[in-house]
Short mmCIF file of the C-alpha atoms (twelve columns), coordinates in Angstrom:
data_MODEL
# 
_entry.id   MODEL 
# 
loop_
_atom_site.group_PDB 
_atom_site.id 
_atom_site.type_symbol 
_atom_site.label_atom_id 
_atom_site.label_alt_id 
_atom_site.label_comp_id 
_atom_site.label_asym_id 
_atom_site.label_seq_id 
_atom_site.Cartn_x 
_atom_site.Cartn_y 
_atom_site.Cartn_z 
_atom_site.pdbx_PDB_model_num 
ATOM 1   C CA . MET A 1   -55.863 -96.929  -34.973 1 
ATOM 2   C CA . ALA A 2   -54.595 -96.384  -31.428 1 
ATOM 3   C CA . ARG A 3   -50.840 -96.179  -31.113 1 
ATOM 4   C CA . LEU A 4   -48.817 -98.040  -28.533 1 
ATOM 5   C CA . ASP A 5   -46.629 -96.105  -26.134 1 
ATOM 6   C CA . ARG A 6   -43.673 -97.326  -24.062 1 
ATOM 7   C CA . ARG A 7   -45.563 -96.338  -20.929 1 
ATOM 8   C CA . ASP A 8   -48.113 -99.078  -21.732 1 
ATOM 9   C CA . LEU A 9   -45.430 -101.726 -21.242 1 
ATOM 10  C CA . PRO A 10  -44.321 -102.980 -17.821 1 
ATOM 11  C CA . GLY A 11  -40.893 -102.249 -16.378 1 
ATOM 12  C CA . ALA A 12  -37.458 -101.594 -17.794 1 
ATOM 13  C CA . LEU A 13  -36.005 -103.683 -20.574 1 
ATOM 14  C CA . ASP A 14  -32.343 -104.555 -21.140 1 
ATOM 15  C CA . ASP A 15  -30.556 -106.420 -23.886 1 
ATOM 16  C CA . ALA A 16  -28.674 -109.668 -23.495 1 
ATOM 17  C CA . PRO A 17  -25.358 -110.858 -24.955 1 
ATOM 18  C CA . GLY A 18  -24.987 -113.775 -27.306 1 
ATOM 19  C CA . ASP A 19  -26.763 -114.754 -30.526 1 
ATOM 20  C CA . GLU A 20  -29.328 -111.973 -30.498 1 
ATOM 21  C CA . ASP A 21  -31.264 -113.140 -33.517 1 
ATOM 22  C CA . ALA A 22  -31.927 -116.622 -32.156 1 
ATOM 23  C CA . LEU A 23  -32.567 -115.321 -28.642 1 
ATOM 24  C CA . TYR A 24  -35.186 -112.744 -29.559 1 
ATOM 25  C CA . ARG A 25  -36.758 -114.910 -32.237 1 
ATOM 26  C CA . ASP A 26  -37.420 -117.473 -29.501 1 
ATOM 27  C CA . ARG A 27  -38.820 -114.794 -27.178 1 
ATOM 28  C CA . ALA A 28  -41.174 -113.640 -29.920 1 
ATOM 29  C CA . ARG A 29  -42.397 -117.210 -30.298 1 
ATOM 30  C CA . GLN A 30  -42.980 -117.518 -26.547 1 
ATOM 31  C CA . LEU A 31  -44.987 -114.286 -26.521 1 
ATOM 32  C CA . GLY A 32  -46.925 -115.153 -29.652 1 
ATOM 33  C CA . LEU A 33  -45.633 -112.056 -31.478 1 
ATOM 34  C CA . SER A 34  -44.107 -111.454 -34.878 1 
ATOM 35  C CA . TYR A 35  -40.346 -111.121 -35.130 1 
ATOM 36  C CA . THR A 36  -38.113 -109.102 -37.428 1 
ATOM 37  C CA . PRO A 37  -34.308 -108.812 -37.344 1 
ATOM 38  C CA . LYS A 38  -34.416 -105.392 -39.020 1 
ATOM 39  C CA . ILE A 39  -36.875 -102.569 -38.587 1 
ATOM 40  C CA . GLY A 40  -37.817 -99.632  -40.753 1 
ATOM 41  C CA . PRO A 41  -37.979 -95.942  -39.898 1 
ATOM 42  C CA . VAL A 42  -39.007 -95.101  -36.350 1 
ATOM 43  C CA . CYS A 43  -40.389 -91.989  -34.715 1 
ATOM 44  C CA . PRO A 44  -37.631 -89.314  -34.641 1 
ATOM 45  C CA . ALA A 45  -39.058 -87.867  -31.429 1 
ATOM 46  C CA . ASP A 46  -37.962 -91.049  -29.617 1 
ATOM 47  C CA . ALA A 47  -34.337 -90.863  -30.798 1 
ATOM 48  C CA . ASN A 48  -32.946 -89.694  -27.452 1 
ATOM 49  C CA . LEU A 49  -29.808 -91.093  -25.847 1 
ATOM 50  C CA . GLU A 50  -31.668 -92.792  -23.003 1 
ATOM 51  C CA . ALA A 51  -33.839 -94.749  -25.432 1 
ATOM 52  C CA . ILE A 52  -30.792 -95.641  -27.554 1 
ATOM 53  C CA . ASP A 53  -28.870 -96.827  -24.479 1 
ATOM 54  C CA . ARG A 54  -31.695 -99.117  -23.427 1 
ATOM 55  C CA . GLY A 55  -32.400 -100.428 -26.931 1 
ATOM 56  C CA . ALA A 56  -35.714 -101.721 -25.611 1 
ATOM 57  C CA . PHE A 57  -38.603 -99.998  -27.348 1 
ATOM 58  C CA . ALA A 58  -39.275 -97.849  -30.398 1 
ATOM 59  C CA . LEU A 59  -42.391 -96.524  -32.041 1 
ATOM 60  C CA . GLY A 60  -42.685 -96.993  -35.773 1 
ATOM 61  C CA . ALA A 61  -43.151 -94.189  -38.251 1 
ATOM 62  C CA . GLU A 62  -46.183 -91.971  -37.742 1 
ATOM 63  C CA . ASP A 63  -48.273 -93.676  -40.421 1 
ATOM 64  C CA . ASP A 64  -47.761 -97.377  -39.627 1 
ATOM 65  C CA . GLY A 65  -48.950 -97.586  -35.995 1 
ATOM 66  C CA . LEU A 66  -46.342 -100.254 -35.168 1 
ATOM 67  C CA . ALA A 67  -44.145 -100.585 -32.109 1 
ATOM 68  C CA . TYR A 68  -40.946 -102.581 -31.667 1 
ATOM 69  C CA . LEU A 69  -39.983 -104.383 -28.474 1 
ATOM 70  C CA . ALA A 70  -36.805 -106.149 -27.254 1 
ATOM 71  C CA . PRO A 71  -37.854 -107.833 -23.970 1 
ATOM 72  C CA . ASP A 72  -35.190 -109.134 -21.622 1 
ATOM 73  C CA . ASP A 73  -35.565 -112.411 -19.754 1 
ATOM 74  C CA . ALA A 74  -36.789 -110.755 -16.547 1 
ATOM 75  C CA . MET A 75  -39.671 -109.085 -18.396 1 
ATOM 76  C CA . MET A 76  -40.969 -112.063 -20.342 1 
ATOM 77  C CA . SER A 77  -43.566 -113.090 -17.754 1 
ATOM 78  C CA . SER A 78  -44.988 -109.615 -17.106 1 
ATOM 79  C CA . THR A 79  -45.001 -108.793 -20.826 1 
ATOM 80  C CA . GLY A 80  -46.945 -111.997 -21.501 1 
ATOM 81  C CA . LEU A 81  -49.506 -111.079 -18.845 1 
ATOM 82  C CA . TRP A 82  -49.821 -107.569 -20.300 1 
ATOM 83  C CA . LEU A 83  -50.464 -109.021 -23.752 1 
ATOM 84  C CA . MET A 84  -53.173 -111.297 -22.360 1 
ATOM 85  C CA . ALA A 85  -54.904 -108.216 -20.961 1 
ATOM 86  C CA . ASN A 86  -54.367 -106.299 -24.219 1 
ATOM 87  C CA . PRO A 87  -54.760 -108.882 -27.024 1 
ATOM 88  C CA . GLY A 88  -55.345 -106.211 -29.651 1 
ATOM 89  C CA . ALA A 89  -51.747 -105.041 -29.219 1 
ATOM 90  C CA . ARG A 90  -50.399 -108.266 -30.761 1 
ATOM 91  C CA . ARG A 91  -51.097 -107.002 -34.278 1 
ATOM 92  C CA . ARG A 92  -49.015 -103.907 -33.759 1 
ATOM 93  C CA . LEU A 93  -46.241 -105.051 -31.400 1 
ATOM 94  C CA . ILE A 94  -43.228 -106.695 -33.064 1 
ATOM 95  C CA . VAL A 95  -40.244 -108.264 -31.324 1 
ATOM 96  C CA . THR A 96  -36.767 -107.386 -32.564 1 
ATOM 97  C CA . THR A 97  -33.268 -107.110 -31.087 1 
ATOM 98  C CA . PRO A 98  -31.760 -104.282 -28.999 1 
ATOM 99  C CA . THR A 99  -29.161 -103.845 -31.743 1 
ATOM 100 C CA . ALA A 100 -31.882 -103.263 -34.359 1 
ATOM 101 C CA . ILE A 101 -33.724 -100.782 -32.131 1 
ATOM 102 C CA . ARG A 102 -30.552 -98.839  -31.360 1 
ATOM 103 C CA . ALA A 103 -29.635 -98.695  -35.047 1 
ATOM 104 C CA . ALA A 104 -33.083 -97.425  -36.023 1 
ATOM 105 C CA . LEU A 105 -33.125 -94.788  -33.287 1 
ATOM 106 C CA . ARG A 106 -29.630 -93.613  -34.220 1 
ATOM 107 C CA . ALA A 107 -30.684 -93.350  -37.864 1 
ATOM 108 C CA . ALA A 108 -33.764 -91.349  -36.899 1 
ATOM 109 C CA . GLY A 109 -31.661 -88.778  -35.081 1 
ATOM 110 C CA . SER A 110 -28.474 -89.070  -37.138 1 
ATOM 111 C CA . ARG A 111 -28.404 -85.553  -38.596 1 
ATOM 112 C CA . ALA A 112 -28.894 -83.892  -35.235 1 
ATOM 113 C CA . TYR A 113 -26.292 -86.142  -33.576 1 
ATOM 114 C CA . ARG A 114 -23.787 -85.471  -36.364 1 
ATOM 115 C CA . ALA A 115 -24.202 -81.728  -35.958 1 
ATOM 116 C CA . ALA A 116 -23.830 -82.058  -32.187 1 
ATOM 117 C CA . ALA A 117 -20.669 -84.164  -32.597 1 
ATOM 118 C CA . ARG A 118 -19.198 -81.650  -35.036 1 
ATOM 119 C CA . ASP A 119 -19.805 -78.715  -32.693 1 
ATOM 120 C CA . ARG A 120 -19.211 -80.436  -29.328 1 
ATOM 121 C CA . LEU A 121 -15.598 -79.422  -28.797 1 
ATOM 122 C CA . GLU A 122 -16.164 -75.837  -29.881 1 
ATOM 123 C CA . SER A 123 -19.164 -75.619  -27.566 1 
ATOM 124 C CA . ALA A 124 -17.104 -76.951  -24.655 1 
ATOM 125 C CA . GLY A 125 -14.226 -74.551  -25.319 1 
ATOM 126 C CA . ALA A 126 -13.667 -72.568  -28.505 1 
ATOM 127 C CA . ALA A 127 -9.935  -72.315  -27.767 1 
ATOM 128 C CA . LEU A 128 -9.649  -76.123  -27.934 1 
ATOM 129 C CA . SER A 129 -11.325 -76.418  -31.327 1 
ATOM 130 C CA . ALA A 130 -9.575  -76.326  -34.710 1 
ATOM 131 C CA . ARG A 131 -12.590 -74.838  -36.458 1 
ATOM 132 C CA . ARG A 132 -10.949 -71.422  -36.213 1 
ATOM 133 C CA . VAL A 133 -7.629  -72.128  -37.871 1 
ATOM 134 C CA . ILE A 134 -5.798  -68.936  -36.847 1 
ATOM 135 C CA . THR A 135 -6.630  -66.135  -34.435 1 
ATOM 136 C CA . GLY A 136 -6.125  -62.425  -34.889 1 
ATOM 137 C CA . ARG A 137 -3.235  -62.393  -32.416 1 
ATOM 138 C CA . GLN A 138 -1.527  -65.210  -34.292 1 
ATOM 139 C CA . VAL A 139 -1.846  -63.300  -37.565 1 
ATOM 140 C CA . VAL A 140 -0.297  -60.226  -35.966 1 
ATOM 141 C CA . ALA A 141 2.535   -62.312  -34.458 1 
ATOM 142 C CA . VAL A 142 3.343   -63.980  -37.800 1 
ATOM 143 C CA . VAL A 143 3.319   -60.658  -39.639 1 
ATOM 144 C CA . VAL A 144 5.559   -58.985  -37.028 1 
ATOM 145 C CA . LEU A 145 8.011   -61.902  -37.111 1 
ATOM 146 C CA . ALA A 146 8.128   -61.928  -40.925 1 
ATOM 147 C CA . VAL A 147 8.675   -58.161  -41.094 1 
ATOM 148 C CA . THR A 148 11.352  -58.305  -38.386 1 
ATOM 149 C CA . LEU A 149 13.272  -61.080  -40.152 1 
ATOM 150 C CA . THR A 150 13.014  -59.276  -43.482 1 
ATOM 151 C CA . ILE A 151 14.404  -56.046  -42.015 1 
ATOM 152 C CA . ALA A 152 17.129  -57.944  -40.142 1 
ATOM 153 C CA . LEU A 153 18.189  -59.792  -43.299 1 
ATOM 154 C CA . PHE A 154 18.341  -56.508  -45.160 1 
ATOM 155 C CA . LEU A 155 20.345  -54.657  -42.495 1 
ATOM 156 C CA . ALA A 156 22.592  -57.488  -41.226 1 
ATOM 157 C CA . PRO A 157 22.227  -60.623  -43.339 1 
ATOM 158 C CA . SER A 158 25.200  -62.541  -41.935 1 
ATOM 159 C CA . ALA A 159 24.345  -61.927  -38.275 1 
ATOM 160 C CA . THR A 160 20.678  -62.788  -38.888 1 
ATOM 161 C CA . LEU A 161 21.516  -66.105  -40.551 1 
ATOM 162 C CA . VAL A 162 23.901  -66.972  -37.712 1 
ATOM 163 C CA . ALA A 163 21.202  -66.160  -35.124 1 
ATOM 164 C CA . VAL A 164 18.607  -68.288  -36.959 1 
ATOM 165 C CA . ASN A 165 21.045  -71.206  -37.190 1 
ATOM 166 C CA . LEU A 166 21.973  -70.923  -33.511 1 
ATOM 167 C CA . PHE A 167 18.300  -70.948  -32.544 1 
ATOM 168 C CA . ALA A 168 17.638  -74.021  -34.705 1 
ATOM 169 C CA . ALA A 169 20.729  -75.773  -33.316 1 
ATOM 170 C CA . ALA A 170 19.641  -75.073  -29.731 1 
ATOM 171 C CA . PHE A 171 16.179  -76.432  -30.473 1 
ATOM 172 C CA . PHE A 172 17.408  -79.681  -32.055 1 
ATOM 173 C CA . LEU A 173 20.034  -80.115  -29.340 1 
ATOM 174 C CA . SER A 174 17.330  -79.861  -26.658 1 
ATOM 175 C CA . VAL A 175 15.317  -82.537  -28.452 1 
ATOM 176 C CA . SER A 176 18.370  -84.810  -28.620 1 
ATOM 177 C CA . LEU A 177 19.161  -84.249  -24.943 1 
ATOM 178 C CA . LEU A 178 15.585  -85.110  -24.042 1 
ATOM 179 C CA . ARG A 179 15.877  -88.379  -25.968 1 
ATOM 180 C CA . PHE A 180 19.169  -89.209  -24.241 1 
ATOM 181 C CA . ALA A 181 17.545  -88.523  -20.877 1 
ATOM 182 C CA . ALA A 182 14.632  -90.761  -21.854 1 
ATOM 183 C CA . ALA A 183 17.029  -93.569  -22.814 1 
ATOM 184 C CA . GLY A 184 18.475  -93.448  -19.312 1 
ATOM 185 C CA . GLU A 185 15.006  -93.848  -17.841 1 
ATOM 186 C CA . VAL A 186 14.049  -97.022  -19.739 1 
ATOM 187 C CA . PRO A 187 13.471  -99.802  -17.180 1 
ATOM 188 C CA . ARG A 188 15.661  -102.873 -17.642 1 
ATOM 189 C CA . ARG A 189 12.915  -105.206 -16.494 1 
ATOM 190 C CA . LEU A 190 9.250   -104.842 -17.323 1 
ATOM 191 C CA . SER A 191 6.874   -105.167 -14.412 1 
ATOM 192 C CA . ALA A 192 4.058   -107.693 -14.466 1 
ATOM 193 C CA . PRO A 193 0.817   -106.314 -15.902 1 
ATOM 194 C CA . LEU A 194 -1.843  -105.133 -13.508 1 
ATOM 195 C CA . LEU A 195 -4.968  -107.249 -13.848 1 
ATOM 196 C CA . PRO A 196 -8.280  -106.830 -12.022 1 
ATOM 197 C CA . ASN A 197 -9.440  -109.286 -9.378  1 
ATOM 198 C CA . PRO A 198 -11.476 -111.981 -11.186 1 
ATOM 199 C CA . GLN A 199 -14.163 -111.633 -8.517  1 
ATOM 200 C CA . SER A 200 -14.532 -107.870 -8.895  1 
ATOM 201 C CA . GLU A 201 -17.507 -106.298 -10.630 1 
ATOM 202 C CA . LEU A 202 -16.125 -105.020 -13.914 1 
ATOM 203 C CA . PRO A 203 -17.620 -101.955 -15.604 1 
ATOM 204 C CA . VAL A 204 -18.873 -101.718 -19.177 1 
ATOM 205 C CA . TYR A 205 -15.976 -100.973 -21.548 1 
ATOM 206 C CA . THR A 206 -16.662 -99.320  -24.913 1 
ATOM 207 C CA . ILE A 207 -14.355 -100.026 -27.857 1 
ATOM 208 C CA . LEU A 208 -14.472 -97.673  -30.850 1 
ATOM 209 C CA . VAL A 209 -13.058 -98.918  -34.187 1 
ATOM 210 C CA . PRO A 210 -13.366 -96.520  -37.142 1 
ATOM 211 C CA . LEU A 211 -13.171 -98.147  -40.587 1 
ATOM 212 C CA . LEU A 212 -13.076 -96.687  -44.088 1 
ATOM 213 C CA . HIS A 213 -12.933 -98.970  -47.154 1 
ATOM 214 C CA . GLU A 214 -11.391 -101.775 -45.066 1 
ATOM 215 C CA . ALA A 215 -13.723 -104.693 -45.744 1 
ATOM 216 C CA . HIS A 216 -10.725 -106.941 -46.462 1 
ATOM 217 C CA . ILE A 217 -9.468  -106.742 -42.875 1 
ATOM 218 C CA . VAL A 218 -12.747 -107.064 -40.957 1 
ATOM 219 C CA . ARG A 219 -12.412 -110.810 -40.317 1 
ATOM 220 C CA . GLN A 220 -8.954  -110.388 -38.771 1 
ATOM 221 C CA . LEU A 221 -10.187 -107.436 -36.720 1 
ATOM 222 C CA . VAL A 222 -13.208 -109.264 -35.284 1 
ATOM 223 C CA . ALA A 223 -11.077 -112.323 -34.472 1 
ATOM 224 C CA . ALA A 224 -8.691  -110.082 -32.497 1 
ATOM 225 C CA . LEU A 225 -11.522 -108.347 -30.647 1 
ATOM 226 C CA . ASP A 226 -13.098 -111.714 -29.808 1 
ATOM 227 C CA . ARG A 227 -9.905  -112.676 -27.951 1 
ATOM 228 C CA . ILE A 228 -10.143 -109.757 -25.524 1 
ATOM 229 C CA . ALA A 229 -10.357 -111.071 -21.955 1 
ATOM 230 C CA . TRP A 230 -13.342 -109.082 -20.742 1 
ATOM 231 C CA . PRO A 231 -16.859 -110.369 -20.004 1 
ATOM 232 C CA . ARG A 232 -18.896 -110.102 -23.200 1 
ATOM 233 C CA . ASP A 233 -21.895 -108.720 -21.339 1 
ATOM 234 C CA . ARG A 234 -19.588 -105.910 -20.140 1 
ATOM 235 C CA . LEU A 235 -18.326 -105.049 -23.638 1 
ATOM 236 C CA . ASP A 236 -19.757 -102.403 -25.962 1 
ATOM 237 C CA . ILE A 237 -17.924 -102.638 -29.299 1 
ATOM 238 C CA . LYS A 238 -18.793 -99.974  -31.870 1 
ATOM 239 C CA . ILE A 239 -17.593 -100.632 -35.428 1 
ATOM 240 C CA . ILE A 240 -17.807 -97.236  -37.139 1 
ATOM 241 C CA . VAL A 241 -18.410 -97.009  -40.898 1 
ATOM 242 C CA . GLU A 242 -19.286 -94.169  -43.263 1 
ATOM 243 C CA . GLU A 243 -22.770 -93.988  -44.756 1 
ATOM 244 C CA . ASP A 244 -21.556 -94.669  -48.304 1 
ATOM 245 C CA . ASP A 245 -19.120 -97.480  -47.377 1 
ATOM 246 C CA . ALA A 246 -21.537 -100.347 -48.032 1 
ATOM 247 C CA . LEU A 247 -18.836 -102.995 -48.584 1 
ATOM 248 C CA . THR A 248 -17.250 -102.496 -45.168 1 
ATOM 249 C CA . ALA A 249 -20.645 -102.398 -43.443 1 
ATOM 250 C CA . ALA A 250 -21.653 -105.658 -45.163 1 
ATOM 251 C CA . ALA A 251 -18.383 -107.309 -44.112 1 
ATOM 252 C CA . VAL A 252 -18.957 -106.290 -40.491 1 
ATOM 253 C CA . ARG A 253 -22.489 -107.713 -40.560 1 
ATOM 254 C CA . ARG A 254 -21.173 -111.015 -41.919 1 
ATOM 255 C CA . GLU A 255 -18.492 -111.351 -39.244 1 
ATOM 256 C CA . THR A 256 -20.444 -110.185 -36.183 1 
ATOM 257 C CA . ASP A 257 -23.516 -111.646 -34.570 1 
ATOM 258 C CA . GLY A 258 -25.217 -109.079 -32.370 1 
ATOM 259 C CA . ALA A 259 -24.007 -108.000 -28.940 1 
ATOM 260 C CA . PRO A 260 -21.430 -106.878 -27.994 1 
ATOM 261 C CA . TYR A 261 -20.930 -105.587 -31.565 1 
ATOM 262 C CA . GLU A 262 -22.830 -102.663 -33.043 1 
ATOM 263 C CA . ILE A 263 -22.374 -100.897 -36.362 1 
ATOM 264 C CA . ILE A 264 -22.370 -97.116  -36.087 1 
ATOM 265 C CA . VAL A 265 -23.101 -95.479  -39.445 1 
ATOM 266 C CA . VAL A 266 -21.759 -91.927  -39.704 1 
ATOM 267 C CA . PRO A 267 -24.146 -89.886  -41.888 1 
ATOM 268 C CA . ALA A 268 -22.609 -88.051  -44.815 1 
ATOM 269 C CA . GLY A 269 -22.476 -84.274  -45.107 1 
ATOM 270 C CA . GLY A 270 -22.494 -81.496  -42.581 1 
ATOM 271 C CA . GLY A 271 -18.811 -81.403  -41.691 1 
ATOM 272 C CA . PRO A 272 -15.390 -82.983  -42.177 1 
ATOM 273 C CA . ARG A 273 -15.123 -86.644  -43.132 1 
ATOM 274 C CA . THR A 274 -12.267 -87.601  -40.866 1 
ATOM 275 C CA . LYS A 275 -11.370 -90.211  -38.268 1 
ATOM 276 C CA . PRO A 276 -11.786 -87.707  -35.386 1 
ATOM 277 C CA . MET A 277 -15.254 -86.835  -36.685 1 
ATOM 278 C CA . ALA A 278 -16.229 -90.519  -36.872 1 
ATOM 279 C CA . LEU A 279 -14.970 -91.112  -33.330 1 
ATOM 280 C CA . GLN A 280 -16.733 -88.021  -32.019 1 
ATOM 281 C CA . TYR A 281 -20.006 -89.163  -33.578 1 
ATOM 282 C CA . ALA A 282 -19.747 -92.702  -32.184 1 
ATOM 283 C CA . LEU A 283 -18.709 -91.434  -28.743 1 
ATOM 284 C CA . THR A 284 -22.208 -89.981  -28.421 1 
ATOM 285 C CA . PHE A 285 -23.570 -93.533  -28.175 1 
ATOM 286 C CA . ALA A 286 -20.839 -95.074  -25.999 1 
ATOM 287 C CA . ARG A 287 -22.313 -96.900  -23.004 1 
ATOM 288 C CA . GLY A 288 -19.094 -97.727  -21.177 1 
ATOM 289 C CA . GLU A 289 -17.456 -96.165  -18.142 1 
ATOM 290 C CA . PHE A 290 -14.186 -96.473  -20.072 1 
ATOM 291 C CA . VAL A 291 -13.463 -96.104  -23.787 1 
ATOM 292 C CA . ALA A 292 -10.722 -97.602  -25.969 1 
ATOM 293 C CA . VAL A 293 -9.855  -96.683  -29.569 1 
ATOM 294 C CA . TYR A 294 -8.392  -99.215  -32.019 1 
ATOM 295 C CA . ASP A 295 -7.590  -99.219  -35.724 1 
ATOM 296 C CA . ALA A 296 -8.624  -101.878 -38.218 1 
ATOM 297 C CA . GLU A 297 -5.189  -103.521 -38.335 1 
ATOM 298 C CA . ASP A 298 -4.736  -103.679 -34.546 1 
ATOM 299 C CA . ARG A 299 -4.525  -106.929 -32.622 1 
ATOM 300 C CA . PRO A 300 -4.778  -105.835 -28.981 1 
ATOM 301 C CA . HIS A 301 -3.368  -108.099 -26.304 1 
ATOM 302 C CA . PRO A 302 -6.230  -110.008 -24.633 1 
ATOM 303 C CA . ASP A 303 -5.322  -108.518 -21.224 1 
ATOM 304 C CA . GLN A 304 -5.029  -104.908 -22.402 1 
ATOM 305 C CA . LEU A 305 -8.454  -103.778 -21.183 1 
ATOM 306 C CA . GLY A 306 -7.869  -105.385 -17.792 1 
ATOM 307 C CA . GLU A 307 -4.480  -103.721 -17.371 1 
ATOM 308 C CA . ALA A 308 -5.854  -100.330 -18.430 1 
ATOM 309 C CA . TYR A 309 -8.833  -100.610 -16.094 1 
ATOM 310 C CA . GLU A 310 -6.678  -101.605 -13.133 1 
ATOM 311 C CA . THR A 311 -4.303  -98.706  -13.839 1 
ATOM 312 C CA . PHE A 312 -7.248  -96.300  -13.847 1 
ATOM 313 C CA . ARG A 313 -8.659  -97.874  -10.688 1 
ATOM 314 C CA . ARG A 314 -5.401  -97.585  -8.725  1 
ATOM 315 C CA . SER A 315 -4.775  -93.998  -9.798  1 
ATOM 316 C CA . ASN A 316 -6.475  -90.883  -8.584  1 
ATOM 317 C CA . GLY A 317 -9.265  -89.287  -10.571 1 
ATOM 318 C CA . ALA A 318 -6.793  -86.988  -12.339 1 
ATOM 319 C CA . LEU A 319 -5.696  -89.796  -14.687 1 
ATOM 320 C CA . ALA A 320 -7.835  -89.241  -17.782 1 
ATOM 321 C CA . CYS A 321 -6.207  -91.336  -20.507 1 
ATOM 322 C CA . LEU A 322 -3.638  -94.044  -21.189 1 
ATOM 323 C CA . GLN A 323 -1.562  -94.877  -24.253 1 
ATOM 324 C CA . ALA A 324 -0.908  -98.582  -24.766 1 
ATOM 325 C CA . PRO A 325 2.431   -99.472  -26.407 1 
ATOM 326 C CA . ILE A 326 2.239   -100.388 -30.091 1 
ATOM 327 C CA . MET A 327 4.490   -103.100 -31.506 1 
ATOM 328 C CA . ILE A 328 5.373   -103.882 -35.122 1 
ATOM 329 C CA . ASP A 329 4.877   -107.635 -35.592 1 
ATOM 330 C CA . ASN A 330 6.439   -108.077 -39.059 1 
ATOM 331 C CA . ALA A 331 9.954   -106.893 -38.265 1 
ATOM 332 C CA . GLY A 332 11.424  -109.784 -40.264 1 
ATOM 333 C CA . ALA A 333 9.650   -108.828 -43.474 1 
ATOM 334 C CA . SER A 334 12.178  -106.234 -44.695 1 
ATOM 335 C CA . ARG A 335 14.815  -103.734 -43.615 1 
ATOM 336 C CA . ILE A 336 12.205  -100.955 -43.566 1 
ATOM 337 C CA . ALA A 337 9.972   -103.087 -41.320 1 
ATOM 338 C CA . ARG A 338 12.899  -103.659 -38.927 1 
ATOM 339 C CA . LEU A 339 13.562  -99.922  -38.774 1 
ATOM 340 C CA . PHE A 340 9.898   -99.296  -38.027 1 
ATOM 341 C CA . ALA A 341 10.023  -101.906 -35.255 1 
ATOM 342 C CA . VAL A 342 13.071  -100.238 -33.676 1 
ATOM 343 C CA . GLU A 343 11.470  -96.788  -33.926 1 
ATOM 344 C CA . TYR A 344 8.192   -97.965  -32.362 1 
ATOM 345 C CA . SER A 345 10.029  -99.808  -29.583 1 
ATOM 346 C CA . MET A 346 12.088  -96.719  -28.773 1 
ATOM 347 C CA . LEU A 347 9.022   -94.485  -28.809 1 
ATOM 348 C CA . PHE A 348 6.554   -96.580  -26.819 1 
ATOM 349 C CA . ASP A 349 8.927   -98.435  -24.494 1 
ATOM 350 C CA . GLY A 350 11.274  -95.547  -23.763 1 
ATOM 351 C CA . PHE A 351 10.479  -92.037  -24.895 1 
ATOM 352 C CA . LEU A 352 6.779   -91.817  -24.010 1 
ATOM 353 C CA . PRO A 353 7.173   -93.438  -20.547 1 
ATOM 354 C CA . ALA A 354 10.020  -90.998  -19.856 1 
ATOM 355 C CA . LEU A 355 7.876   -88.021  -20.871 1 
ATOM 356 C CA . ALA A 356 5.230   -89.272  -18.450 1 
ATOM 357 C CA . ARG A 357 7.773   -89.538  -15.627 1 
ATOM 358 C CA . PHE A 358 9.115   -86.054  -16.442 1 
ATOM 359 C CA . ARG A 359 5.486   -84.808  -16.415 1 
ATOM 360 C CA . LEU A 360 5.888   -83.302  -19.883 1 
ATOM 361 C CA . PRO A 361 3.166   -83.115  -22.560 1 
ATOM 362 C CA . LEU A 362 2.522   -86.604  -23.894 1 
ATOM 363 C CA . PRO A 363 1.609   -87.022  -27.588 1 
ATOM 364 C CA . LEU A 364 -1.020  -89.722  -28.045 1 
ATOM 365 C CA . GLY A 365 -0.964  -92.063  -31.019 1 
ATOM 366 C CA . GLY A 366 -4.016  -92.548  -33.169 1 
ATOM 367 C CA . THR A 367 -4.841  -95.961  -31.717 1 
ATOM 368 C CA . SER A 368 -4.717  -98.095  -28.552 1 
ATOM 369 C CA . ASN A 369 -5.799  -95.158  -26.398 1 
ATOM 370 C CA . HIS A 370 -7.916  -95.638  -23.280 1 
ATOM 371 C CA . PHE A 371 -10.078 -92.900  -21.725 1 
ATOM 372 C CA . ARG A 372 -12.478 -92.471  -18.887 1 
ATOM 373 C CA . GLY A 373 -15.907 -92.448  -20.497 1 
ATOM 374 C CA . ILE A 374 -17.289 -88.960  -21.058 1 
ATOM 375 C CA . ARG A 375 -20.483 -88.308  -22.982 1 
# 
């Protein structure tokens, strides 16, 4: 049986936002083709990033001779004409959704993409990677310091303890002085948020949300993401789950309905099972010019993407990332919750902005970060 090839089909194909299942089921009916919302294994040779980005076409496994198509509205007419000229292709061409094609292609190449994600940082710069926990020079430095302190304690114990205490006191005093300086820099009045011109052409924004055994919070998460004020056809939301976390994956499927949501399944094995690893794996498939990271319990302000984008747009190209402030919203629940609220307010409203103004290293939190998209 002759196999179909993407080169046999006319033009480029793109996905569309909205209820994907209903949309592509109707397009299958118009073309006189079968439809399936889920597809089986596809040809691993086609699992390249360009094909995954487009989510338009995939060849089935080597032994089934099938091909899967997700035609956009612009291609319906030309695809229909092509099928009239090639009626035999109807038995082997099946319509599905871009989401289903992307998922199948990612699964086909998952092991290779996981290995690439694991090794990406080390390949870019070994000094930036934590794979090598300690270097030879660091070992020598630690040994020399330990030997020096041991000898000093033996020869002059009182003077050594005084010197160690003075060093520690100077360190903690410098931290306290930095916090006092930051307190003096806190603005008394918050400026209005920067929002993009409604008429401007907004870029695609990718949102990465790693989950692990958090099925109970998926509904709240999706409701919060649905409130984000950004065109849905310009959103690329990746919900990241582990391969063996079936409950969370099922909850995401129940609460989402196609674009802009996609489930990214991180394959097991071959490296650490951590949040950074999950984010690194999903980043491979990000389609946006900008990327945001949220946690399951986050409820981002609807205008947060717009403010972040406008801040990036008005800055020079040297601005690589932003940290959105995080607020505790249950301060009235208990004394501990109130203390957390005060600590978070001090950190995100005062200390971190002051570090930025002082041009000092800025520690990022684990969520509500925004980055320029880099694949």
